[in-house]
Structures are given as C-alpha cells and as structure tokens.
N, C-alpha and C positions, 0 to 999 in steps of 0.2 A: 593370393590366399590370405584370408584374415586370420590373425592369431590374437589370443588374449594374454595379457600380462597382469598379474595382480597389482592393484593400484589403490591404496587407501589414503585419501587426503582429507577425509572428513574429521570431525571432532571425535575424540576418544569414545564418546557415548555410542557411536555407530561403528566402532572397530569390529564388532562381531558380524557385520554385514559384508557380503562379498562385493567387491568393487574391482572392475577390470578396465585397463587401457586397451583399446582395440587398435591393433597394428596391421598395416598392409605394407609389405616389403620393408619391414622394420621401422616404418614411420607411423606415428600416432595419428589416427583419423577420427577418434571419438572415444566414448566410454560406454560401458554397460555396468549397471550396479543394481543391487537389491534395493527395492524401494524402502524408504524410511517410514517409521511410524506404523500404522496399520493400513496396508494397501488394500484397495478394492479388488475383488476377484478379477483376474485377468490382467492386473497391473502390478504384479509382484516384482517385475524387473523394469527398470527405466533406462532408456538409451538417448543421450543427447549428442548432437554433432557440435564440435567446438566452433567458436567464432560467432560472428553476427548472423542474424537471419539472412537467408539468401532467397531471392525472388524465385518462386516456383519450386523450391526444394523443401520437403518436410525436414525439420531440424530436430525432432524428438519423437519418441513414441514409447510404447509399453509392450511387454510380453508376459504371459502367464508363467513361463519357464525361461531359464537361461537360453535354451535352444530356440525357443520361439522369439526371444528378443534378438538373438544373433541372426536368425533368418530374416527378420524384419529390417534389421540394421544393414545387413550386407549389401543389397542393391543400392540403397540410398547413400550409404557411406562411400561406396565406390563412385557413384554418380556425382556426389558433391565435390569430389576432387577435380572434376572437369567443368564445374559451374563457376564462373568468376564471382568474386565478392561484390 
C-alpha cells in the first residue's frame, strides 16, 4: 500500500506548496508535489521517480489533482522497483 508523508525540501519561496514523499512498506519510492509557478491545466501535480532514467519505465508525470497523480504514480512506482537500473 502506498502512503504519503509530507516532505518539503524546496526553497522557502515554495513552502506553501504541498510536497509528499511516496512510501511503500515504509520505503521511499518517489515524490508527488504541487507544481511550481503557473501550471498548465491538468498539470497541477507533478510526480517523479527517484534515480536515473530506466529503460522502458516512465519516470515522471502529471495529474490535475492529488488523487489523479497518486493513481497515475501507483502502478509505475510499484513496477519500477522490479526493473533493474
């Protein structure tokens, strides 16, 4: 099960934006955060996977809402743990 933990590492100017560490079984597997500046419609939330790019695995994406970003992240975040670097 994926869980979120608040995680703000950006500059103070972005402290008002929500930023989460995504955990699976207590281990960090990525992040989901509110997009900075003025996001395009449907891109209000950004999710990256940590580490280098991985062949055949999408490593980032967007969602219009936090729930949409979590739904898009979940299957990719889980699958990425089984794909070698």
